[in-house]
C-alpha positions as a Python dict, from the first residue, in 0.01 Angstrom:
ca = {
    (1, 'X'): (0, 0, 0),
    (2, 'X'): (133, 91, -345),
    (3, 'X'): (9, -133, -622),
    (4, 'X'): (274, -287, -845),
    (5, 'X'): (182, -311, -1213),
    (6, 'X'): (264, -653, -1358),
    (7, 'X'): (309, -729, -1729),
    (8, 'X'): (52, -959, -1886),
    (9, 'X'): (168, -1225, -2131),
    (10, 'X'): (25, -1199, -2482),
    (11, 'X'): (-85, -1561, -2473),
    (12, 'X'): (-315, -1496, -2177),
    (13, 'X'): (-450, -1150, -2258),
    (14, 'X'): (-732, -1239, -2500),
    (15, 'X'): (-864, -1519, -2276),
    (16, 'X'): (-856, -1285, -1978),
    (17, 'X'): (-1032, -1013, -2177),
    (18, 'X'): (-1308, -1253, -2282),
    (19, 'X'): (-1363, -1351, -1919),
    (20, 'X'): (-1352, -991, -1796),
    (21, 'X'): (-1591, -869, -2065),
    (22, 'X'): (-1852, -1128, -1974),
    (23, 'X'): (-1812, -1082, -1599),
    (24, 'X'): (-1838, -702, -1607),
    (25, 'X'): (-2101, -670, -1878),
    (26, 'X'): (-1898, -552, -2178),
    (27, 'X'): (-1951, -843, -2418),
    (28, 'X'): (-2158, -1164, -2398),
    (29, 'X'): (-2169, -1465, -2630),
    (30, 'X'): (-2488, -1423, -2833),
    (31, 'X'): (-2779, -1661, -2756),
    (32, 'X'): (-2554, -1836, -2506),
    (33, 'X'): (-2831, -2041, -2341),
    (34, 'X'): (-2868, -2225, -2674),
    (35, 'X'): (-2497, -2280, -2721),
    (36, 'X'): (-2425, -1949, -2889),
    (37, 'X'): (-2335, -1880, -3251),
    (38, 'X'): (-1976, -1869, -3369),
    (39, 'X'): (-1833, -1515, -3407),
    (40, 'X'): (-2156, -1344, -3300),
    (41, 'X'): (-2162, -1142, -2977),
    (42, 'X'): (-2396, -922, -2777),
    (43, 'X'): (-2283, -608, -2594),
    (44, 'X'): (-2385, -568, -2232),
    (45, 'X'): (-2461, -258, -2022),
    (46, 'X'): (-2099, -137, -2006),
    (47, 'X'): (-2028, -248, -2361),
    (48, 'X'): (-2316, -57, -2516),
    (49, 'X'): (-2212, 259, -2329),
    (50, 'X'): (-1858, 225, -2455),
    (51, 'X'): (-1976, 160, -2811),
    (52, 'X'): (-2187, 475, -2800),
    (53, 'X'): (-1889, 677, -2676),
    (54, 'X'): (-1666, 544, -2954),
    (55, 'X'): (-1931, 614, -3217),
    (56, 'X'): (-1995, 966, -3089),
    (57, 'X'): (-1623, 1049, -3079),
    (58, 'X'): (-1583, 930, -3438),
    (59, 'X'): (-1887, 1125, -3562),
    (60, 'X'): (-1786, 1439, -3380),
    (61, 'X'): (-1437, 1446, -3532),
    (62, 'X'): (-1534, 1319, -3877),
    (63, 'X'): (-1851, 1528, -3925),
    (64, 'X'): (-1945, 1777, -3652),
    (65, 'X'): (-1607, 1947, -3618),
    (66, 'X'): (-1541, 1966, -3993),
    (67, 'X'): (-1689, 2192, -4257),
    (68, 'X'): (-1613, 1956, -4548),
    (69, 'X'): (-1800, 1635, -4449),
    (70, 'X'): (-2173, 1557, -4457),
    (71, 'X'): (-2347, 1272, -4276),
    (72, 'X'): (-2585, 1018, -4427),
    (73, 'X'): (-2763, 697, -4328),
    (74, 'X'): (-2833, 446, -4603),
    (75, 'X'): (-3032, 122, -4600),
    (76, 'X'): (-2884, -218, -4525),
    (77, 'X'): (-3089, -370, -4808),
    (78, 'X'): (-3027, -224, -5153),
    (79, 'X'): (-3120, -305, -5512),
    (80, 'X'): (-2906, -611, -5594),
    (81, 'X'): (-2782, -437, -5909),
    (82, 'X'): (-2570, -217, -5680),
    (83, 'X'): (-2365, -520, -5575),
    (84, 'X'): (-2347, -657, -5927),
    (85, 'X'): (-2213, -324, -6054),
    (86, 'X'): (-1962, -286, -5769),
    (87, 'X'): (-1818, -631, -5837),
    (88, 'X'): (-1917, -779, -5502),
    (89, 'X'): (-2139, -1053, -5645),
    (90, 'X'): (-1858, -1181, -5865),
    (91, 'X'): (-1548, -1085, -5670),
    (92, 'X'): (-1614, -1038, -5296),
    (93, 'X'): (-1457, -1373, -5216),
    (94, 'X'): (-1190, -1541, -5004),
    (95, 'X'): (-995, -1859, -5091),
    (96, 'X'): (-1145, -2151, -4897),
    (97, 'X'): (-982, -2487, -4820),
    (98, 'X'): (-1131, -2784, -4635),
    (99, 'X'): (-959, -3025, -4401),
    (100, 'X'): (-1031, -3385, -4501),
    (101, 'X'): (-865, -3519, -4186),
    (102, 'X'): (-1012, -3564, -3839),
    (103, 'X'): (-1116, -3206, -3754),
    (104, 'X'): (-1294, -3131, -4088),
    (105, 'X'): (-1247, -2757, -4037),
    (106, 'X'): (-1250, -2492, -4307),
    (107, 'X'): (-978, -2231, -4345),
    (108, 'X'): (-890, -1925, -4546),
    (109, 'X'): (-596, -2030, -4759),
    (110, 'X'): (-421, -1694, -4711),
    (111, 'X'): (-448, -1732, -4330),
    (112, 'X'): (-299, -2081, -4303),
    (113, 'X'): (51, -1965, -4207),
    (114, 'X'): (-79, -1742, -3927),
    (115, 'X'): (-313, -2017, -3801),
    (116, 'X'): (-21, -2262, -3783),
    (117, 'X'): (202, -2016, -3599),
    (118, 'X'): (-79, -1946, -3351),
    (119, 'X'): (-75, -2316, -3269),
    (120, 'X'): (302, -2330, -3229),
    (121, 'X'): (368, -2492, -3566),
    (122, 'X'): (601, -2373, -3845),
    (123, 'X'): (432, -2132, -4083),
    (124, 'X'): (540, -2342, -4383),
    (125, 'X'): (415, -2671, -4239),
    (126, 'X'): (197, -2891, -4460),
    (127, 'X'): (-163, -2977, -4390),
    (128, 'X'): (-439, -2857, -4159),
    (129, 'X'): (-327, -2616, -3881),
    (130, 'X'): (-553, -2797, -3632),
    (131, 'X'): (-501, -3170, -3694),
    (132, 'X'): (-235, -3187, -3967),
    (133, 'X'): (-474, -3360, -4207),
    (134, 'X'): (-473, -3305, -4583),
    (135, 'X'): (-637, -2996, -4732),
    (136, 'X'): (-846, -2964, -5047),
    (137, 'X'): (-753, -2734, -5332),
    (138, 'X'): (-861, -2373, -5273),
    (139, 'X'): (-1190, -2249, -5413),
    (140, 'X'): (-1342, -1901, -5403),
    (141, 'X'): (-1613, -1844, -5141),
    (142, 'X'): (-1844, -1539, -5158),
    (143, 'X'): (-1863, -1360, -4823),
    (144, 'X'): (-2201, -1192, -4869),
    (145, 'X'): (-2513, -1312, -4691),
    (146, 'X'): (-2820, -1334, -4910),
    (147, 'X'): (-3189, -1319, -4830),
    (148, 'X'): (-3516, -1257, -5014),
    (149, 'X'): (-3764, -970, -5028),
    (150, 'X'): (-4130, -1076, -5017),
    (151, 'X'): (-4293, -1418, -4983),
    (152, 'X'): (-4133, -1590, -5284),
    (153, 'X'): (-3774, -1711, -5263),
    (154, 'X'): (-3662, -1686, -5625),
    (155, 'X'): (-3394, -1500, -5820),
    (156, 'X'): (-3618, -1197, -5871),
    (157, 'X'): (-3653, -1151, -5492),
    (158, 'X'): (-3285, -1200, -5406),
    (159, 'X'): (-3113, -925, -5205),
    (160, 'X'): (-2786, -909, -5013),
    (161, 'X'): (-2697, -796, -4662),
    (162, 'X'): (-2441, -524, -4721),
    (163, 'X'): (-2077, -615, -4647),
    (164, 'X'): (-1983, -244, -4639),
    (165, 'X'): (-2158, 92, -4616),
    (166, 'X'): (-1953, 256, -4893),
    (167, 'X'): (-2179, 167, -5186),
    (168, 'X'): (-2474, 345, -5026),
    (169, 'X'): (-2268, 664, -5022),
    (170, 'X'): (-2148, 626, -5382),
    (171, 'X'): (-2497, 586, -5527),
    (172, 'X'): (-2614, 886, -5321),
    (173, 'X'): (-2330, 1113, -5437),
    (174, 'X'): (-2549, 1317, -5679),
    (175, 'X'): (-2826, 1347, -5419),
    (176, 'X'): (-2590, 1491, -5158),
    (177, 'X'): (-2431, 1730, -5410),
    (178, 'X'): (-2770, 1856, -5525),
    (179, 'X'): (-2924, 1895, -5180),
    (180, 'X'): (-2622, 2053, -5008),
    (181, 'X'): (-2468, 2239, -5306),
    (182, 'X'): (-2130, 2103, -5200),
    (183, 'X'): (-1812, 2184, -5393),
    (184, 'X'): (-1518, 1946, -5409),
    (185, 'X'): (-1334, 1838, -5207),
    (186, 'X'): (-1586, 1708, -4954),
    (187, 'X'): (-1680, 1386, -4782),
    (188, 'X'): (-1986, 1176, -4699),
    (189, 'X'): (-1973, 976, -4374),
    (190, 'X'): (-2192, 714, -4213),
    (191, 'X'): (-2190, 433, -3960),
    (192, 'X'): (-2401, 121, -3965),
    (193, 'X'): (-2419, -257, -3962),
    (194, 'X'): (-2227, -474, -4204),
    (195, 'X'): (-2236, -850, -4255),
    (196, 'X'): (-1969, -1087, -4388),
    (197, 'X'): (-1987, -1465, -4389),
    (198, 'X'): (-1627, -1500, -4276),
    (199, 'X'): (-1462, -1838, -4334),
    (200, 'X'): (-1245, -1825, -4023),
    (201, 'X'): (-1358, -1552, -3781),
    (202, 'X'): (-1187, -1534, -3447),
    (203, 'X'): (-974, -1357, -3190),
    (204, 'X'): (-1282, -1263, -2991),
    (205, 'X'): (-1448, -958, -3155),
    (206, 'X'): (-1159, -883, -3392),
    (207, 'X'): (-1322, -1060, -3689),
    (208, 'X'): (-1699, -1102, -3677),
    (209, 'X'): (-1982, -1194, -3911),
    (210, 'X'): (-2201, -906, -3790),
    (211, 'X'): (-2027, -579, -3710),
    (212, 'X'): (-2057, -201, -3722),
    (213, 'X'): (-1865, 0, -3979),
    (214, 'X'): (-1773, 368, -3964),
    (215, 'X'): (-1671, 488, -4309),
    (216, 'X'): (-1618, 813, -4496),
    (217, 'X'): (-1588, 868, -4872),
    (218, 'X'): (-1390, 1184, -4948),
    (219, 'X'): (-1445, 1307, -5304),
    (220, 'X'): (-1165, 1509, -5462),
    (221, 'X'): (-1036, 1629, -5797),
    (222, 'X'): (-830, 1375, -5994),
    (223, 'X'): (-462, 1447, -5946),
    (224, 'X'): (-506, 1561, -5585),
    (225, 'X'): (-592, 1214, -5455),
    (226, 'X'): (-245, 1108, -5336),
    (227, 'X'): (-209, 1428, -5136),
    (228, 'X'): (-548, 1372, -4975),
    (229, 'X'): (-466, 1007, -4912),
    (230, 'X'): (-158, 1108, -4715),
    (231, 'X'): (-361, 1369, -4527),
    (232, 'X'): (-631, 1124, -4419),
    (233, 'X'): (-379, 854, -4320),
    (234, 'X'): (-211, 1098, -4080),
    (235, 'X'): (-541, 1246, -3964),
    (236, 'X'): (-681, 908, -3867),
    (237, 'X'): (-359, 785, -3703),
    (238, 'X'): (-346, 1099, -3487),
    (239, 'X'): (-714, 1056, -3397),
    (240, 'X'): (-651, 713, -3248),
    (241, 'X'): (-362, 853, -3045),
    (242, 'X'): (-491, 1196, -2938),
    (243, 'X'): (-866, 1134, -2909),
    (244, 'X'): (-895, 767, -2819),
    (245, 'X'): (-577, 752, -2611),
    (246, 'X'): (-415, 453, -2784),
    (247, 'X'): (-43, 431, -2713),
    (248, 'X'): (162, 541, -3013),
    (249, 'X'): (416, 265, -2954),
    (250, 'X'): (145, 6, -3027),
    (251, 'X'): (42, 162, -3359),
    (252, 'X'): (201, 173, -3701),
    (253, 'X'): (103, 293, -4047),
    (254, 'X'): (176, 28, -4310),
    (255, 'X'): (147, 94, -4683),
    (256, 'X'): (24, -199, -4893),
    (257, 'X'): (261, -355, -5142),
    (258, 'X'): (145, -348, -5504),
    (259, 'X'): (58, -717, -5483),
    (260, 'X'): (-176, -646, -5188),
    (261, 'X'): (-374, -365, -5349),
    (262, 'X'): (-740, -417, -5434),
    (263, 'X'): (-834, -386, -5800),
    (264, 'X'): (-988, -42, -5741),
    (265, 'X'): (-701, 107, -5540),
    (266, 'X'): (-378, 284, -5637),
    (267, 'X'): (-272, 330, -5273),
    (268, 'X'): (-387, 176, -4947),
    (269, 'X'): (-242, 209, -4599),
    (270, 'X'): (-350, 30, -4284),
    (271, 'X'): (-329, 168, -3934),
    (272, 'X'): (-223, -145, -3749),
    (273, 'X'): (-227, -222, -3379),
    (274, 'X'): (2, -462, -3193),
    (275, 'X'): (-262, -705, -3064),
    (276, 'X'): (-173, -994, -2831),
    (277, 'X'): (-200, -1221, -3137),
    (278, 'X'): (25, -998, -3352),
    (279, 'X'): (-5, -690, -3570),
    (280, 'X'): (-353, -652, -3718),
    (281, 'X'): (-554, -396, -3912),
    (282, 'X'): (-730, -137, -3700),
    (283, 'X'): (-833, 101, -3980),
    (284, 'X'): (-776, 115, -4354),
    (285, 'X'): (-734, 421, -4575),
    (286, 'X'): (-769, 357, -4949),
    (287, 'X'): (-738, 567, -5263),
    (288, 'X'): (-1028, 415, -5459),
    (289, 'X'): (-966, 644, -5760),
    (290, 'X'): (-1281, 695, -5973),
    (291, 'X'): (-1355, 322, -5986),
    (292, 'X'): (-1682, 319, -5790),
    (293, 'X'): (-1851, 622, -5944),
    (294, 'X'): (-1740, 517, -6292),
    (295, 'X'): (-1872, 162, -6261),
    (296, 'X'): (-2206, 282, -6121),
    (297, 'X'): (-2234, 527, -6410),
    (298, 'X'): (-2175, 247, -6659),
    (299, 'X'): (-2426, 8, -6502),
    (300, 'X'): (-2702, 255, -6406),
    (301, 'X'): (-2679, 490, -6702),
    (302, 'X'): (-2692, 786, -6463),
    (303, 'X'): (-2452, 1081, -6467),
    (304, 'X'): (-2230, 1075, -6156),
    (305, 'X'): (-1981, 1334, -6279),
    (306, 'X'): (-1912, 1663, -6104),
    (307, 'X'): (-1900, 2003, -6274),
    (308, 'X'): (-1620, 2216, -6130),
    (309, 'X'): (-1723, 2581, -6165),
    (310, 'X'): (-1374, 2704, -6075),
    (311, 'X'): (-1196, 2517, -6356),
    (312, 'X'): (-1505, 2502, -6580),
    (313, 'X'): (-1461, 2128, -6637),
    (314, 'X'): (-1662, 1813, -6573),
    (315, 'X'): (-1499, 1500, -6433),
    (316, 'X'): (-1554, 1187, -6224),
    (317, 'X'): (-1419, 1255, -5873),
    (318, 'X'): (-1156, 1037, -5712),
    (319, 'X'): (-1233, 897, -5367),
    (320, 'X'): (-1027, 855, -5049),
    (321, 'X'): (-1184, 616, -4799),
    (322, 'X'): (-1092, 593, -4430),
    (323, 'X'): (-1286, 293, -4295),
    (324, 'X'): (-1285, 137, -3950),
    (325, 'X'): (-1488, -122, -3763),
    (326, 'X'): (-1629, -10, -3430),
    (327, 'X'): (-1548, -349, -3279),
    (328, 'X'): (-1186, -314, -3395),
    (329, 'X'): (-1160, 10, -3197),
    (330, 'X'): (-1338, -156, -2905),
    (331, 'X'): (-1094, -449, -2881),
    (332, 'X'): (-798, -217, -2941),
    (333, 'X'): (-897, 0, -2645),
    (334, 'X'): (-945, -305, -2423),
    (335, 'X'): (-605, -451, -2517),
    (336, 'X'): (-428, -116, -2486),
    (337, 'X'): (-575, -31, -2145),
    (338, 'X'): (-561, -376, -1982),
    (339, 'X'): (-319, -400, -1690),
    (340, 'X'): (-287, -611, -1379),
    (341, 'X'): (-179, -477, -1041),
    (342, 'X'): (-47, -683, -755),
    (343, 'X'): (-162, -580, -408),
    (344, 'X'): (-67, -797, -108),
    (345, 'X'): (4, -1087, -342),
    (346, 'X'): (-334, -1058, -518),
    (347, 'X'): (-358, -972, -888),
    (348, 'X'): (-623, -715, -978),
    (349, 'X'): (-733, -608, -1325),
    (350, 'X'): (-728, -240, -1422),
    (351, 'X'): (-866, -94, -1747),
    (352, 'X'): (-700, 244, -1797),
    (353, 'X'): (-952, 373, -2052),
    (354, 'X'): (-954, 730, -2181),
    (355, 'X'): (-1222, 928, -1995),
    (356, 'X'): (-1405, 1013, -2319),
    (357, 'X'): (-1471, 648, -2403),
    (358, 'X'): (-1496, 492, -2057),
    (359, 'X'): (-1846, 347, -1998),
    (360, 'X'): (-1858, 508, -1652),
    (361, 'X'): (-1706, 854, -1626),
    (362, 'X'): (-1823, 950, -1277),
    (363, 'X'): (-1905, 718, -987),
    (364, 'X'): (-2084, 846, -677),
    (365, 'X'): (-1997, 629, -376),
    (366, 'X'): (-2135, 742, -39),
    (367, 'X'): (-1918, 646, 258),
    (368, 'X'): (-2211, 502, 450),
    (369, 'X'): (-2577, 409, 408),
    (370, 'X'): (-2703, 681, 641),
    (371, 'X'): (-3017, 831, 491),
    (372, 'X'): (-2897, 1191, 500),
    (373, 'X'): (-2577, 1092, 316),
    (374, 'X'): (-2731, 860, 56),
    (375, 'X'): (-3007, 1111, -26),
    (376, 'X'): (-2749, 1381, -92),
    (377, 'X'): (-2533, 1139, -292),
    (378, 'X'): (-2827, 1040, -512),
    (379, 'X'): (-2912, 1405, -577),
    (380, 'X'): (-2554, 1467, -686),
    (381, 'X'): (-2556, 1161, -912),
    (382, 'X'): (-2886, 1267, -1074),
    (383, 'X'): (-2748, 1614, -1135),
    (384, 'X'): (-2432, 1475, -1297),
    (385, 'X'): (-2627, 1241, -1528),
    (386, 'X'): (-2690, 1520, -1773),
    (387, 'X'): (-2317, 1587, -1805),
    (388, 'X'): (-2149, 1248, -1771),
    (389, 'X'): (-2207, 876, -1784),
    (390, 'X'): (-2260, 803, -1416),
    (391, 'X'): (-2301, 517, -1173),
    (392, 'X'): (-2430, 509, -815),
    (393, 'X'): (-2316, 236, -576),
    (394, 'X'): (-2367, 209, -200),
    (395, 'X'): (-2313, -166, -146),
    (396, 'X'): (-2003, -321, 15),
    (397, 'X'): (-1698, -134, 144),
    (398, 'X'): (-1575, 187, -19),
    (399, 'X'): (-1253, 12, -122),
    (400, 'X'): (-1435, -267, -307),
    (401, 'X'): (-1670, -21, -475),
    (402, 'X'): (-1376, 188, -587),
    (403, 'X'): (-1202, -118, -729),
    (404, 'X'): (-1512, -210, -931),
    (405, 'X'): (-1481, 118, -1117),
}
């Protein structure tokens, strides 16, 4: 019987993915037995395998296979002066509005049109997207989580949970140069946890309050930055297609308009994916100029310039930053690989994941439970464990076991 692939409507895909992820052990609602916590998720046995594969593919192509990028791992907690100097304490904000009607929900002002359209309302409608009630005037809301170091909760003990990993790389720029004797251009890469107190997280794991970032800061000579920006935009787009197996037709590279650019950027492009809920950012690539190193020089009093022995000049490097969230890649791969087949009138889900990121790469399924066969099958599976991510299964019929893979 040949299976017939059926299209899946966009409206249903995310709900079906949420159900599938919980059922198969990809993603669980965090602390579910206590009602969970909005926009916080745990990753199950298959999910953690897939996350590791994504992370390893990124590190291999961003660091291991290149001779111009070094790796680093910086702390989540940093001296709060780092965030004051970078502008995060004053400016890492989103515009917040409150519904004063029946639902009392809070929204990002710049997301209101999309929230209305998602609920089948006109984008230019007035009032709350949920209940239509009146909205307050917008106010700025800082997205950083704060905590305290030590037993006393006062201003002197205040620290922030990092919203990005980039600042840890900027303040370590002179350390990496001195210890590796690197010449420009070169990059510093790392992955690690980030935290943002999002006003309106949603779309499953697309926008979370706790997430994993994979970022690289590429330091180059001023005047070469636009060329390097174009290079890294194309490099990262091709990586998603060639290495991760994302369909090119579902990706696009979109340059930011001048009105969209961050204060530190002269050029930013997003690699966007066509999600079931519309086009959304998968990865960003920004030309941050010399903003970060310059501002840390001014606030710390330390020299973060680079002496170029070839041109015999000293300057503050410009920075190109490709940055992506691991969970964004995760949900992109799930959406891109999700299909349904119809066999004898029954719909079956298929995830056509690239072999390099699939949580199970080899399944060993003995045809029967005879001891001589299962013993041999287990020996084969144990041997393959050192080469692949494997799974052994001898329960139920061979057809059902095959379908579970």
